N, C-alpha and C positions, 0 to 999 in steps of 0.2 A: 532391352533386358531390364528386368526389375531390379531395383536397388536392394542391397542387403541392409535394410533399415535396422534400427535398434529393436523394434518389436519382433521382426522376423528372426533377428539374431537371438533374442530371448527365447522365442518359441523353439528354435533349433537347438539352443542350449538344453532346453527341457527334454526335447526328443532324444538328443544324444546321451543325456543322462539316463533316460529310460532304456537305452540300448546297452549300457554297461553293467559291470558287477556292482557298482555303487548306486544303481537305480534307486530312487527315492521310494519306489513301491517296495522293492526287495529289502531295503534298509528298514522301512517301517514294519514289514512283516517280521524281520529278524529281531527288532525291538520288542514287538508284541510276544513273540515266541520266548524271548528272554524273560519277560515279565511273567508269562504263564509258567515257564519252567521253574523260576524261582518260587512262584506260588505253589507249584506242586511239590517242590522239595521242602518248602516250609510246612505245608499242611500234612505232608507224610510224616514229618517228625512230630507235629502236634498230634496227629492221630494216634501214633505209637504211644505218646506220653499220656494221652487221655485214656487209652485202652488200659494202660498199665495202672493208672489212678483208679479207674472204675473196678478193675479186678481186685486191687488192694482194699478199696472201700467195701466191696461185696464180702471179701473174706473177713474184714474187720467187723462188719455187721453180724456175720455168722458166729464168730468167736465170741462177741459181746453177748449174744443170745444164749449160746451154750454155757459160757462161764457164769453168766448171771444166774441161770437156773441152778447150776451146780452150787454156787455160793448160797443162794437162798435156801436150797435143800440142806446144805450143811449147817447153816445157822439155825434152822428150824429144829434140828436134832440136839442143839446144845442147851443145857440148862446151867444157869449161873451158880445154882446151889451146889452142883457137882464140883465146882472150882472155887468155892467161897473162900477157904482159907488161904490158898496160893495167891488168889487175887488181891486179898487183903494185905497179906504179907509183902507181896511185890508192889503193892499200891498201883495195880493196873486198872484203868477204867475200861472194863470190857463189858459191853452190854449187847448181846446178840439180837435182842428185840429192836434196839435202836438201830443197829447196823442193818437189819432186815428192812426196817422202815426207810432208811437212807437209800438202799439199793432199789427198793420198789419205787421210790420217788425219782431217783436220778437215771436209772437205767433206761426207762422208756424215752426220756428226753434225749439222752445220749444217742440211742439207736436212731431216733427220729432225725437228729442232726446228721448223722452219717448217711441216712437215706436221702436227705435233702441235698447233701454234697454229691452223692451218686447221681441223682436226677439232674443236677446242674451240669455235671461232667458229661452225662449222656446227651443232654441237649446241645451242649457245646460241640460234642463229637458229631452229631447230625449236621451241624452247620459247617464244621471243618470238612466232613466228607463231601458235602455239597460243593463247597469251594474247591476241593481237590478234583471232583468229578468235572466241574466247569473248566478248570485249568487243563485237565486231560483232553477234554472235548475241543478246547481252543487250540491245543497243540496239534491234534489230529486235523482240525479244520485248516490250520495254517499250512500244514504240510500239503494238503490238496490244493489250497489256494496258491501256494508257492510253485507247485508243479504247473499249474495253469499259467501262472505269471511268467514262468521261465519259457513255456511253450509260446506264449504271446510275444515275449521278447525275441525268441528265435525267428518268429514270423516277421516281426518288425524289422529285424536286421536283414532278412531276406528281401524284404520290399526295398529297404535303403540301398542294398547292393545292386538290385535291378535298376533302381533309379539312377544311381551314380554311374552305372555302366550304359545308361541309355537304353535299357531294355525293358523298362516298366510296361507292362501290358495288363495290369490289374485295373479293374474298374474303380472309379472313385467311391462307389458305395462299399466295395470290399475293403478299401483303405480306411475309410471313415469308420466302418463297423469294427475294424481292429483297433483303431485309435481310441474309440470310446471305451475300450476295456482298460485304458490307461488313465482313466479319470480326467481326461482332457475336456474342456468346455466344447460346446458344439461349434463355436466360432474357431476355436483352436484346432479342432478336428478338420474342419473344412479348409482352413488355411494350410495345415500340414499336408492334407491330400493334394492340394494345388501345388505345393512346393515339390512334392515327390513326383507328380505327373509332369511338371514342367521344370525339371532341375536346373535348366540353364538360367532361370530367373534369379535364383538365389543359392540353391544348394551346392552347385559346383564351387561357387565363390567361398561359401562357408567351409566346405570340405578342404579346399586349398589352404585357407587360413588355419584351419584346424591342424592340418599336417604340418604346416610351417611352425606351428606353435608347439608341436609335440615335444621338442627338446628345450623349450624356453622356460618351462615351469609355470607359465601363465595360462589362464583360462582363456577361451576364445572370446569371451565377453570383455576381458581385459585388453586383448589384442584389438578387438573392434573399437573399444573406448579410446585406446591410444591413437588408432588410425583416425578416428573421428575428431579427436582433439587436435591432431596434427593439421587435419583438413581446415578446422575452424580457425586455428591460429594463423593460417595463411590468408584468411579473409581480411578485408580492410576494416571490418567492424566487428564488435564483440557482442555476443548474444548473452542474455541473462538466462539463468536456469528456470525451466518451467516448474510449475507446482509439483508435477509427478517426479521430476528429477530431484527436487529438494526432498521430497518424501523418501526417494530411494536412498539419498545420502544419509538421511536420519536413520532409516532402518539399518543401513550398513554400519553406522557408527554405534548402533545399539546391540550389534552382534548378529544381525540377521543376514541371510544371503537373500537379497531381494528377488532372486530368480525362483525362489521357492513359492512366491506369491504369484497368482495369475494377474493378468491385467484387469480382470473384473474385480479381484480383491483390491488392487491398488486404487481403482476408480471408486470403490465403495468407501475405502479409508479416506480418500480425498473428499468425498461428498460429505463425510462426517468428521472432517479433520479438526482435531484440537491437539496441538503439540504437547501442551502440559499433561492432558489426559493420557495420551499415547506414552509419553516418557514415564509418567508416574506408574501406569499399569505394568510396564515392563520392569521398572525398578522394584515394584512391590513383588512381582512374580519371581524376580531373582532372589529377593530377601527370603521368600518362602520356599526356595529351592525347587521351584516349579520350572521345568525345562521349557525353553522359549519356543520349541517346535509345537507346543500346544496352540500357538497363535497362528500357525501356518494354515491349518484347515479350519480355523475358527477366527478369522481375521477381525470379525466384529468386536471381539474382546479388546482389541487395541484402542477402540474408541468408546468402550463401555464405561460410562462415568460411575457405575455402581460396582465395577469389577472388584475393588478392594473390599467394599462392604459385604458383598456376597461371599467372598472367600473367608473373611473373618467370621461370618455366621457359621459356615461349615466347619471351621476349625473349632469354634466354640462348642459345637455339639460332639466333637471328638474325631472328626474326619481328618485324615492325614494328607500331606502334599501329594503322595502317590495316588490316593483315591481321586483327588481332584484332577490331577494330570490325566488320569486314564478316562475320566468322564467329564471333559470340559463342556459337553453339551448342556449339563445342568445350569451352567452359567449363561448360556444362550437362552435356554427354555424360560428361566424365571427372572423377573426383576427382583429387587431387594425385598419388597413387601410380600410378593407372592411366595418367595423362598421362605420367608419367616412364617407365613400362613401354613405352608406345607409342613414345615418342622413342627408347628404347634398342632396340626392335625394328627401327625403321627403320634405325638406325645398323648393327645386326648384319646387316641385309640388304644393306648396302653403299649405302644411300641417305643423302643429306644432308638432315636434317630441315628445314633452312632452305629448301631448294629444293622440298620436297614441299608442295604447297598444303594449307592448313589443312582445307579441305573433304574432303581425302583421308585425313586423320588417323583 
């Protein structure tokens, strides 16, 4: 019988998470939907405000034109000689010619300013409507994706029940084909298929521990860790922590659930490991109110020595933490100098880097 090793336990932890309501895939979709819903609500309000502003400015332009013409017409019919005595006695400085000159000089500029404000509001409205449409499309897309994810989850649970009952008769290709839809690596999919096809090797033991742990309030990983610790303590010699175990401890202390990282992620982090860089990057992310789960699917950011500098450049051009959080790929795509060049290129093209979506960088 195959031992329930730490790596197999971690894989089963991941699979059992994918089977439940708190599935990382479903949770991520809900988070994306919440962001899109907030965007839709915000842009809906902004659209109504802009439409009201455009309507008000259009009316203001109309009134200015009409009243300006009426005023000029009225002034042209007034002769100061007809009111000479009363103006002198009252000491009123009334000069219709001067007033006409002022109106002719100021009215076109005033109307032009209103027209400029209207044009700016219309351009902003186009952007807001585009952002709102994108949010609506995202919400619709997520609804379809979630329906597919739930169907895949149901099928995954059916396979597990068959495996646990010893009745699995599904081909390995069918199992791996399903598992690939859960963003597992090729190695993880192959290993998971093997576990389900031969449940006596590890799955039965995991399921037993999982059920025993149901009322303890501890995760299966914690139970496994305690069992492992107990076993190690019974040995006559003491083993030191491996580099990967030390990394896992550090990630845990920084607030991560190391099970969110794949073994490939952990291996890449170890291959580029620098404890100061990792800790400083996480600390800076927290200071900028960037959620730590941005590192989960972009683990290379943990050892990116230019992480802080690139974010500071984006913030300097007006990008907010939420923009960066939703588009972490920009930090992977560019080094510090390339990002600076891209920003300069946008400016030289007459574009405002703040207004250009990060996804378009």
